C-alpha positions as CSV (number, residue, x, y, z in Angstrom):
1,M,15.5,1.0,-11.4
2,F,13.2,-1.0,-12.9
3,F,10.5,-2.6,-11.1
4,Q,7.5,-5.3,-11.6
5,A,4.7,-6.0,-9.9
6,L,3.1,-9.3,-10.3
7,V,-0.8,-9.5,-9.6
8,T,-3.9,-11.8,-9.7
9,V,-7.3,-10.1,-10.5
10,A,-8.3,-7.4,-8.2
11,L,-11.8,-7.6,-6.3
12,A,-13.2,-4.8,-4.7
13,A,-13.7,-1.2,-5.3
14,G,-12.4,1.6,-2.7
15,V,-14.8,2.7,-0.4
16,H,-14.4,6.2,1.6
17,C,-15.0,6.5,5.2
18,S,-16.2,10.0,6.2
19,P,-14.2,11.5,9.5
20,A,-15.9,11.4,12.7
21,A,-17.8,14.3,14.0
22,I,-15.5,17.1,15.4
23,E,-16.4,17.7,19.0
24,K,-17.3,21.1,20.3
25,R,-14.7,21.6,22.5
26,A,-11.3,21.5,20.6
27,P,-9.3,18.6,21.5
28,T,-5.7,18.7,22.6
29,V,-2.8,16.3,21.5
30,Y,-0.5,15.0,23.8
31,L,2.8,13.4,22.6
32,A,4.4,10.4,24.3
33,G,8.1,9.7,23.0
34,D,11.5,10.0,23.3
35,S,14.2,12.3,22.5
36,T,13.4,12.3,18.6
37,T,10.0,13.7,19.6
38,A,11.2,15.9,22.9
39,K,11.9,19.7,23.1
40,T,15.8,19.1,23.6
41,S,18.9,21.3,23.6
42,N,22.7,21.5,22.4
43,G,21.5,22.5,18.7
44,L,19.0,19.4,18.2
45,D,15.4,19.3,18.5
46,G,12.9,16.5,18.3
47,W,9.6,17.2,16.0
48,G,7.2,17.5,18.5
49,P,7.9,21.0,19.6
50,Y,7.3,22.1,16.0
51,L,3.9,20.1,15.3
52,S,1.7,23.3,16.7
53,K,3.0,24.9,13.6
54,Y,0.8,22.9,11.3
55,V,-2.5,21.8,13.3
56,T,-5.0,24.0,14.8
57,I,-5.3,22.7,18.1
58,A,-3.3,22.7,21.3
59,V,-0.1,20.4,21.4
60,T,1.4,19.2,25.1
61,N,4.6,17.4,24.3
62,K,5.1,15.1,27.2
63,A,8.2,13.4,25.2
64,I,11.2,13.0,27.2
65,S,14.7,12.1,26.0
66,G,16.1,8.7,26.7
67,R,13.0,6.8,27.3
68,S,11.3,3.9,26.0
69,A,7.7,2.4,26.6
70,R,9.0,0.3,29.6
71,S,10.6,3.5,31.5
72,F,7.9,5.7,30.2
73,T,5.2,3.4,31.9
74,N,7.6,2.7,35.0
75,E,8.2,6.6,35.6
76,G,4.3,6.9,35.5
77,R,4.5,9.3,32.5
78,F,1.6,7.2,30.8
79,A,-0.4,7.7,33.9
80,E,0.2,11.3,33.8
81,I,-1.0,11.6,30.5
82,E,-3.8,9.4,31.5
83,K,-5.1,12.0,34.1
84,A,-4.8,14.8,32.0
85,V,-7.0,13.9,29.0
86,V,-10.5,14.1,28.7
87,S,-13.0,12.9,26.1
88,G,-12.2,13.9,22.7
89,D,-8.3,14.5,23.6
90,I,-5.7,13.0,20.8
91,V,-2.6,11.0,22.2
92,V,0.2,10.2,19.7
93,I,2.6,7.3,21.1
94,E,6.0,6.9,19.4
95,F,8.7,4.9,20.7
96,G,11.2,2.7,19.4
97,H,14.8,4.2,19.3
98,N,15.8,3.2,23.0
99,D,13.6,-0.2,23.2
100,G,16.1,-2.6,22.1
101,G,18.4,-4.5,23.9
102,S,18.0,-7.5,26.6
103,P,16.4,-6.8,29.9
104,N,17.8,-10.1,31.1
105,S,21.4,-8.7,31.5
106,A,22.9,-7.8,34.5
107,S,23.7,-4.2,33.1
108,D,20.1,-3.8,32.1
109,N,19.5,-0.3,31.9
110,G,15.6,-0.3,32.3
111,R,14.4,0.8,29.1
112,S,14.9,-2.8,27.1
113,N,11.5,-4.9,26.6
114,C,11.1,-8.5,26.6
115,P,11.3,-9.9,23.2
116,G,8.1,-10.5,21.2
117,T,4.8,-8.6,20.8
118,G,2.4,-10.5,23.3
119,S,2.0,-11.6,26.7
120,E,5.7,-12.9,26.9
121,V,7.4,-11.7,30.2
122,C,11.0,-11.3,31.3
123,K,13.2,-11.0,34.3
124,S,15.5,-7.9,34.6
125,G,19.1,-9.5,35.3
126,K,19.7,-6.4,37.3
127,T,16.8,-5.7,39.6
128,G,14.5,-8.7,39.1
129,E,11.6,-6.5,37.7
130,T,9.0,-8.2,35.5
131,V,9.5,-6.7,32.2
132,Y,6.9,-7.0,29.4
133,T,6.8,-6.5,25.4
134,F,7.0,-3.3,23.9
135,N,3.6,-4.0,22.5
136,Y,2.4,-4.7,26.2
137,Y,3.5,-1.4,27.3
138,V,1.9,1.1,24.7
139,E,-1.2,-0.9,24.3
140,K,-2.0,-1.1,27.7
141,A,-1.3,2.8,28.0
142,A,-3.7,3.1,24.7
143,R,-6.6,1.6,26.1
144,A,-6.5,3.6,29.3
145,F,-6.4,6.8,27.3
146,I,-9.3,5.1,25.1
147,A,-11.2,4.6,28.1
148,K,-11.5,8.0,28.9
149,G,-13.0,9.2,25.5
150,A,-9.4,9.9,24.1
151,N,-8.2,8.8,20.5
152,V,-4.7,7.2,20.0
153,I,-2.4,7.4,17.1
154,F,0.4,4.5,17.3
155,S,3.0,6.4,15.5
156,S,6.3,4.5,14.2
157,Q,9.7,5.5,15.1
158,T,11.5,8.1,12.9
159,P,14.4,6.5,10.7
160,R,18.1,7.2,11.4
161,N,20.4,9.0,8.9
162,T,21.2,6.1,6.8
163,W,22.3,7.7,3.4
164,Q,25.1,5.2,2.2
165,N,26.9,5.3,-1.2
166,G,24.5,7.8,-2.2
167,V,21.3,5.8,-1.7
168,F,19.2,6.0,1.4
169,N,18.4,2.9,3.4
170,G,14.8,3.3,4.7
171,E,14.8,-0.5,5.9
172,P,12.4,-0.3,8.8
173,S,13.2,-1.6,12.5
174,R,10.9,-3.9,14.0
175,Y,9.4,-1.3,16.3
176,V,7.8,-0.1,13.1
177,G,6.0,-3.4,12.7
178,Y,5.3,-3.5,16.2
179,M,3.4,-0.1,16.4
180,A,1.3,-1.2,13.3
181,A,0.5,-4.3,15.2
182,A,-0.5,-2.4,18.7
183,A,-3.1,-0.4,16.3
184,R,-4.4,-3.7,15.1
185,N,-4.7,-5.1,18.7
186,V,-6.4,-2.3,20.1
187,G,-8.8,-1.5,17.4
188,R,-11.4,0.8,18.1
189,G,-10.2,4.5,19.1
190,S,-6.7,3.8,18.0
191,S,-5.1,4.3,14.3
192,F,-1.6,3.8,12.7
193,V,0.7,6.4,11.2
194,D,4.0,5.0,9.7
195,H,5.6,8.2,10.6
196,N,9.2,6.2,9.3
197,Q,8.1,5.8,6.1
198,A,6.9,9.3,5.4
199,V,10.2,10.4,6.7
200,V,12.2,8.0,4.4
201,Q,10.3,9.6,1.3
202,M,11.1,13.0,2.4
203,Y,14.7,12.0,2.8
204,A,14.9,10.1,-0.5
205,R,13.7,13.4,-2.2
206,L,16.0,15.8,-0.3
207,G,19.1,14.0,-1.0
208,S,22.4,12.8,1.2
209,A,24.0,16.1,1.4
210,K,20.8,17.9,2.7
211,V,19.7,15.0,5.3
212,N,23.4,15.2,6.5
213,S,23.2,18.4,7.4
214,L,19.9,17.7,9.6
215,Y,22.1,15.7,11.7
216,P,24.9,17.7,13.1
217,K,25.9,15.5,16.2
218,D,24.9,11.9,15.4
219,Y,22.6,9.5,13.0
220,T,19.5,9.7,15.3
221,H,18.9,13.3,16.7
222,T,17.9,16.2,14.2
223,S,18.7,19.9,14.3
224,P,16.0,22.2,14.7
225,E,15.5,22.5,11.0
226,G,15.4,19.0,10.7
227,G,13.0,18.5,13.5
228,D,10.5,20.8,11.9
229,L,10.5,18.5,8.6
230,V,10.3,15.5,10.4
231,A,7.0,17.1,11.7
232,Q,5.9,18.2,8.5
233,A,6.2,14.7,7.1
234,F,4.0,13.4,10.2
235,V,1.3,15.8,9.1
236,T,1.4,15.0,5.7
237,A,1.1,11.3,6.5
238,I,-2.2,12.3,8.5
239,A,-3.6,14.9,5.8
240,R,-3.2,12.3,2.9
241,D,-4.4,9.3,5.0
242,Y,-1.0,7.4,4.2
243,N,-2.2,4.6,6.7
244,G,-6.0,5.4,6.9
245,T,-8.1,8.4,8.4
246,T,-7.2,9.6,11.7
247,P,-8.9,12.2,14.0
248,L,-6.0,14.7,13.5
249,K,-6.6,15.1,10.2
250,A,-9.7,17.3,10.7
251,Y,-7.2,19.7,12.4
252,V,-4.3,19.9,9.8
253,K,-3.5,23.4,9.0
254,N,-1.8,22.9,6.0
255,P,-2.2,19.3,4.1
256,A,0.7,19.9,2.0
257,P,3.8,21.4,3.9
258,K,6.5,23.0,2.0
259,V,8.7,20.1,1.8
260,F,6.3,18.0,-0.2
261,A,5.6,20.8,-2.5
262,K,7.2,19.7,-5.3
263,M,5.2,16.0,-5.6
264,A,2.8,17.4,-7.9
265,S,5.9,18.1,-10.7
266,R,6.7,14.3,-10.4
267,L,4.7,12.9,-13.6
268,V,3.8,9.3,-13.5
269,L,2.5,7.5,-16.9
270,I,0.1,5.1,-16.4
271,T,-0.7,2.8,-19.6
272,G,-4.3,1.8,-20.4
273,V,-5.7,4.3,-17.8
274,N,-9.5,3.4,-18.5
275,G,-8.6,-0.1,-16.8
276,Y,-10.3,-1.0,-13.7
277,I,-7.2,-1.6,-11.8
278,A,-5.5,1.5,-13.8
279,T,-8.0,3.8,-12.7
280,H,-7.8,3.2,-9.0
281,T,-4.1,3.2,-9.6
282,A,-4.4,6.8,-11.0
283,A,-6.4,7.7,-8.3
284,A,-3.9,6.6,-5.9
285,F,-1.2,8.7,-7.2
286,L,-3.3,11.9,-7.8
287,Q,-4.3,11.9,-4.4
288,A,-0.7,11.3,-3.1
289,G,0.5,14.5,-5.1
290,Y,1.7,13.1,-8.4
291,A,0.4,14.3,-11.8
292,V,-0.8,11.5,-14.1
293,R,-0.8,11.1,-17.9
294,G,-2.6,8.0,-19.0
295,T,-2.8,6.6,-22.3
296,V,-6.0,5.2,-24.2
297,R,-6.8,3.5,-27.5
298,A,-9.0,6.5,-28.5
299,R,-10.1,9.7,-26.9
300,T,-13.5,9.3,-27.3
301,P,-16.0,11.8,-25.9
302,A,-17.4,9.2,-23.6
303,L,-14.1,7.9,-22.1
304,L,-12.8,11.4,-21.5
305,S,-16.1,12.3,-19.4
306,T,-15.8,9.1,-17.5
307,L,-12.4,9.4,-16.7
308,N,-12.5,13.0,-15.6
309,N,-15.5,12.7,-13.9
310,T,-14.0,9.5,-11.9
311,L,-10.6,11.4,-11.0
312,S,-12.0,15.0,-10.7
313,P,-12.2,14.9,-6.7
314,Y,-8.4,13.6,-6.7
315,H,-6.6,16.5,-8.2
316,D,-6.7,20.5,-9.1
317,G,-7.6,20.0,-12.8
318,T,-4.2,20.6,-13.8
319,R,-2.5,16.8,-13.0
320,F,-4.2,14.5,-15.2
321,E,-3.9,14.2,-19.0
322,I,-4.8,11.6,-21.7
323,V,-2.6,10.6,-24.5
324,E,-4.0,8.5,-27.2
325,V,-1.9,5.3,-28.2
326,P,-3.9,3.6,-30.9
327,D,-1.7,0.5,-31.4
328,I,0.5,0.0,-28.3
329,G,2.6,-2.9,-30.1
330,V,4.1,-0.5,-33.1
331,P,7.5,0.7,-32.9
332,N,7.6,4.4,-31.1
333,A,4.2,4.2,-30.1
334,F,5.0,5.6,-26.7
335,D,7.1,8.3,-27.4
336,R,5.1,11.2,-27.0
337,A,3.8,9.6,-23.9
338,V,6.7,9.1,-22.0
339,E,8.4,12.4,-22.3
340,G,9.4,13.9,-18.8
341,V,7.8,11.2,-16.9
342,H,9.6,10.1,-13.4
343,A,7.8,6.5,-13.1
344,I,6.0,4.3,-15.6
345,A,3.0,1.5,-14.3
346,H,2.2,-0.3,-17.4
347,L,-1.1,-1.9,-17.0
348,A,-2.3,-2.1,-20.6
349,S,-2.8,-5.4,-22.0
350,P,-4.9,-7.4,-24.3
351,V,-7.5,-9.5,-22.0
352,S,-9.5,-12.2,-23.5
353,M,-10.4,-15.8,-22.3
354,T,-12.4,-16.7,-25.7
355,A,-9.4,-16.2,-28.2
356,T,-9.2,-18.6,-30.6
357,D,-6.2,-17.3,-32.4
358,P,-3.3,-17.0,-30.2
359,A,-1.0,-14.9,-32.5
360,P,-2.6,-11.4,-32.1
361,M,-2.8,-11.7,-28.3
362,M,0.7,-12.6,-28.1
363,R,2.0,-10.1,-30.5
364,A,-0.2,-7.4,-29.0
365,A,1.0,-8.1,-25.0
366,V,4.8,-8.7,-25.9
367,D,5.3,-5.9,-28.6
368,G,3.6,-3.6,-26.3
369,T,5.8,-4.3,-23.8
370,T,8.8,-4.1,-25.8
371,S,7.6,-1.0,-27.5
372,L,7.1,0.9,-24.3
373,L,10.4,0.0,-23.0
374,A,12.4,1.0,-26.2
375,S,10.2,4.4,-25.6
376,A,11.1,4.7,-22.2
377,L,15.0,4.2,-22.8
378,S,14.8,6.8,-25.5
379,P,16.8,10.7,-25.0
380,A,13.2,11.7,-24.6
381,A,12.6,9.7,-21.1
382,T,15.8,9.0,-19.8
383,K,16.5,12.0,-18.3
384,D,13.7,12.1,-15.3
385,L,12.6,8.3,-15.5
386,R,13.4,6.4,-12.4
387,S,11.0,3.2,-12.3
388,V,9.0,1.2,-14.4
389,V,6.1,-1.0,-12.6
390,F,5.0,-4.0,-14.7
391,M,1.9,-5.3,-14.2
392,S,1.7,-8.9,-14.9
393,T,-0.3,-12.0,-13.9
394,I,-0.8,-14.7,-11.5
395,S,-1.2,-16.7,-14.6
396,A,2.7,-16.0,-15.0
397,I,3.6,-17.7,-12.1
398,F,1.1,-20.8,-11.6
399,S,1.9,-24.1,-13.1
400,P,0.2,-27.4,-12.7
401,L,3.3,-29.2,-13.2
402,R,4.4,-28.2,-9.5
403,S,5.0,-31.3,-7.1
404,P,2.2,-31.9,-4.6
405,G,2.7,-29.4,-1.7
406,H,4.4,-26.8,-3.5
407,V,4.3,-23.3,-2.3
408,F,4.6,-20.4,-5.2
409,T,6.4,-17.4,-4.8
410,E,8.3,-14.9,-7.2
411,A,10.7,-17.4,-8.0
412,D,8.1,-19.7,-10.1
413,W,7.1,-19.1,-13.7
414,N,4.5,-20.6,-15.7
415,D,6.3,-23.2,-17.9
416,V,3.3,-24.8,-19.5
417,A,1.1,-22.0,-21.3
418,E,3.6,-20.9,-24.1
419,K,4.4,-24.5,-24.8
420,Q,1.0,-25.6,-25.2
421,V,0.2,-22.3,-27.4
422,A,3.2,-23.3,-29.8
423,E,2.1,-27.1,-30.0
424,Q,-1.9,-26.1,-30.2
425,G,-2.1,-23.0,-32.3
426,P,-5.8,-22.2,-32.9
427,S,-6.8,-24.5,-30.8
428,T,-5.3,-23.4,-27.6
429,P,-8.1,-22.8,-25.3
430,G,-8.3,-18.9,-24.5
431,Y,-7.2,-18.7,-21.0
432,V,-4.1,-20.4,-21.9
433,I,-3.6,-18.0,-24.6
434,Y,-4.1,-15.2,-21.9
435,Q,-1.7,-17.0,-19.5
436,A,1.0,-17.6,-22.4
437,S,0.8,-14.0,-23.6
438,K,1.4,-12.5,-19.9
439,T,4.4,-14.8,-19.4
440,A,5.7,-14.1,-22.7
441,A,5.6,-10.1,-21.9
442,E,6.7,-10.5,-18.7
443,R,9.8,-12.2,-19.8
444,A,10.2,-9.8,-22.7
445,F,10.4,-7.0,-19.8
446,W,13.1,-8.3,-17.8
447,A,15.3,-9.1,-20.9
448,N,14.9,-5.6,-22.1
449,Q,15.6,-3.5,-18.9
450,P,19.0,-1.6,-18.3
451,P,20.9,-2.1,-15.4
452,A,19.6,-1.1,-11.7
453,T,20.3,2.4,-10.8
454,P,19.3,3.8,-7.4
455,V,15.8,5.4,-7.0
456,R,15.6,8.7,-5.5
457,M,12.3,9.2,-5.0
458,P,1.9,7.3,1.4
459,R,-0.6,5.2,0.9
460,P,-3.9,6.9,0.1
461,R,-7.1,5.4,-0.1
462,T,-8.4,4.7,-3.5
463,P,-11.7,5.9,-5.0
464,L,-14.6,4.2,-5.8
465,Y,-15.0,3.4,-9.5
466,I,-17.1,1.1,-11.3
467,P,-16.7,0.5,-15.0
468,T,-19.5,1.4,-17.5
469,P,-20.8,-0.7,-18.7
470,I,-20.5,-3.4,-15.6
471,T,-19.4,-6.4,-18.0
472,R,-15.9,-4.5,-18.0
473,L,-15.4,-5.5,-14.5
474,S,-12.1,-7.7,-14.1
475,M,-13.1,-11.5,-13.8
476,R,-12.8,-12.1,-10.4
477,V,-14.5,-9.1,-9.4
478,K,-17.3,-9.6,-11.9
479,D,-18.0,-13.0,-10.4
480,I,-19.1,-11.4,-7.3
481,H,-21.6,-9.3,-9.6
482,D,-22.7,-12.2,-11.3
483,I,-23.2,-14.6,-8.5
484,Y,-25.4,-12.0,-6.9
485,H,-27.7,-11.6,-9.5
486,G,-28.5,-15.5,-9.5
487,F,-25.6,-16.7,-12.6
488,P,-24.4,-20.1,-11.8
489,I,-21.7,-20.2,-9.4
490,P,-18.0,-20.6,-11.3
491,E,-16.2,-24.1,-10.7
492,F,-13.6,-24.1,-8.7
493,S,-10.3,-23.5,-11.0
494,P,-6.6,-22.5,-10.7
495,I,-7.1,-19.0,-12.5
496,R,-10.2,-18.4,-10.0
497,S,-8.3,-19.6,-6.9
498,T,-6.6,-16.5,-6.0
499,F,-7.6,-12.9,-5.1
500,V,-6.0,-9.6,-4.2
501,D,-8.1,-6.3,-3.6
502,V,-7.7,-3.3,-6.0
503,R,-6.9,-1.1,-3.3
504,D,-3.8,-3.2,-2.2
505,V,-3.0,-3.3,-5.8
506,A,-3.1,0.6,-6.4
507,T,-1.2,1.0,-3.0
508,L,1.5,-1.5,-3.7
509,V,2.0,0.4,-7.4
510,L,2.3,3.4,-5.6
511,R,4.7,1.8,-3.0
512,A,6.8,0.4,-5.8
513,V,7.5,3.9,-7.1
514,E,8.4,5.5,-4.3
515,S,10.0,2.9,-2.0
516,P,13.9,3.4,-2.4
517,T,14.5,-0.2,-2.0
518,A,11.9,-1.8,-3.9
519,A,13.3,-4.0,-6.8
520,G,12.0,-7.0,-8.5
521,R,9.1,-9.4,-8.7
522,Y,6.3,-9.1,-6.2
523,L,3.3,-12.0,-6.0
524,L,0.1,-9.9,-5.2
525,V,-2.3,-12.5,-3.7
526,G,-4.2,-11.9,-0.4
527,N,-4.5,-15.8,0.4
528,E,-2.0,-18.3,1.3
529,S,-4.3,-20.9,0.3
530,P,-6.8,-21.4,-2.9
531,I,-10.2,-20.1,-2.5
532,S,-13.0,-21.3,-4.4
533,P,-16.0,-18.7,-6.0
534,Q,-18.2,-20.9,-3.6
535,A,-17.0,-18.9,-0.9
536,M,-18.2,-15.6,-2.5
537,A,-21.8,-17.3,-2.6
538,N,-21.3,-18.1,1.0
539,L,-20.5,-14.5,1.6
540,L,-23.5,-13.2,-0.2
541,N,-25.9,-15.6,1.0
542,E,-25.2,-14.6,4.7
543,R,-25.1,-10.9,3.7
544,Y,-28.5,-11.0,1.6
545,P,-30.6,-13.6,3.4
546,E,-33.8,-12.8,1.7
547,R,-31.9,-13.6,-1.7
548,K,-30.4,-16.7,-0.7
549,G,-31.6,-19.7,-2.4
550,V,-33.8,-17.1,-4.2
551,I,-31.7,-15.3,-6.5
552,I,-28.2,-16.3,-5.0
553,Q,-27.6,-19.8,-5.8
554,V,-26.7,-22.0,-2.6
555,G,-24.4,-24.2,-4.3
556,S,-22.1,-26.7,-2.1
557,P,-20.8,-24.5,0.7
558,G,-18.6,-27.1,1.8
559,E,-16.5,-26.4,-1.4
560,A,-15.6,-23.0,-0.5
561,Y,-12.0,-23.7,0.6
562,P,-11.1,-26.8,-1.4
563,E,-8.5,-29.1,-0.4
564,V,-5.6,-28.6,-3.0
565,Q,-1.8,-29.3,-3.0
566,W,-0.7,-25.6,-3.4
567,G,-0.1,-22.4,-1.6
568,F,1.2,-19.1,-2.0
569,D,3.7,-17.1,-0.1
570,A,3.1,-13.4,-0.8
571,G,5.5,-12.2,2.1
572,K,7.5,-9.9,0.1
573,A,4.9,-7.9,-1.1
574,R,3.2,-7.9,2.1
575,G,6.6,-5.9,3.6
576,L,6.3,-3.8,0.8
577,L,2.5,-2.8,1.4
578,G,3.5,-2.4,5.1
579,R,0.0,-3.5,6.6
580,E,-2.5,-6.4,6.2
581,W,-4.0,-7.5,3.1
582,V,-7.8,-6.2,2.6
583,G,-9.6,-9.6,3.6
584,F,-11.3,-11.5,1.2
585,G,-14.9,-11.2,3.0
586,K,-14.4,-7.4,3.1
587,S,-13.1,-7.4,-0.4
588,V,-16.2,-9.1,-1.6
589,L,-19.1,-7.3,0.4
590,D,-17.6,-4.2,0.0
591,S,-17.5,-4.8,-3.8
592,M,-21.2,-5.5,-3.6
593,E,-21.9,-2.7,-1.8
594,S,-20.4,-0.6,-4.4
595,F,-22.1,-2.3,-7.0
596,A,-25.9,-1.4,-5.0
597,K,-24.7,2.2,-4.3
598,F,-24.4,2.9,-8.3
599,G,-27.7,1.2,-9.0
600,E,-26.2,-2.3,-10.3
601,A,-28.0,-4.2,-7.7
């Protein structure tokens, strides 16, 4: 299946977080959950009994069949764990399978929660009991554990076996999002692990016959072998920081359980791997266990040294290679590069805002895309190839001709730039040439793909990467660097009105390749309303008051968020990302801290 990720310019370089210091006393892991976590019988078993195989600390499984967040609370089971935990212990909370339904019914089963994720309340139609939301119950319990010095992991419910017509439908239930929201709401002392997504990825690899054998009696409860595999998926998500670092990571015994061992054999081709976004994307795939083949125009010693030094922390020295493709636009340019690959992330494209002749850039962008697809559809590649991600730009969507109040989505196209290039030729402004080249390249991408086929295929942290020289930064992130050093604050313009953090971009490329259901265009924009470069200056002046007005220009602070008549809806991409976007403020300040760390400040 062919995919396309549509992005703006990326901002921040990733920043590593160091795990908290390990307590002298080894902590205990407590599990709170339902039958999918509990020790059961009759040929079935949850995943909880098998967790101790993969961690170096004691596991106390308090999960029990048939419970929900509400019934677990009402029966005093959370209170029992609260009484037992001591400072440094870890509590994993995982519910969702028994939490649906309506408590208002006269046949209320005592498990259903009040709809909503906040302070909503209901009355039981059977007993008159005041019923709260799912989030109320799990967040209240988590805060009690944290008050005693424990750490809480909000783990999303495991998926049911939903293989249909040869494709696994891993669409998450609403309780997956509820658990992620709980971690955000509770904050310090808590973390989120998307156990659902980790198992979905595992099931997509195992195939329908194997997965069906793990569910001998129904579509929810696993066999002992299935429980063991689901436990492996959980610790793999922990070990590889799929959703950020959790305190349990320090105690994982085997960071790559056997079910994921073949992951490293999956080869991903990343074109233009020395680019700013591409390098972060390569590291994301390497850290997730993939092998990466990257293309460059010329394998110079300096370039090879830079790439190998940057990416060496993320692989064992055998999973990264570089292929030289001097001219991406010539026929058969990528034939060698696509051999044996499972997925392609096409990130290479000419970028220039000062070009005066549109022909070379238009030709390189379009021919580079069609040449890659021709190689991808050749016999050398089609045996193993499962997906292609094409990195476009907001310039292929945004058009100034839209009516006032228009909200841009994946359905929009820039219908102006190509026409302007055709009419003005060498007189076309450089930024319009760039917009036209990317729009034409994306249209060529969609025109040359084969019929969609099912995909059989964790959100790692992306690395800290600053290009050399610093002038090779992409435009939006270079604005941060330049404003800090006293350059004029760029004026507001449509091309500078959107942002997305490079860590989000790298994660979304990985998500697009791994998700069993991802397809089509994705608008990657981290802001719903336009933002001016003035907002960067405001943030930098606040963070570095000693430079305000001395080096960093003050500008016009009130113009940071201009009142313009358009907006952006990136909900589809946000759903694929599975978490909140990295915020504009964090993106800007993390970027500047990255520059300082590398001596650029």
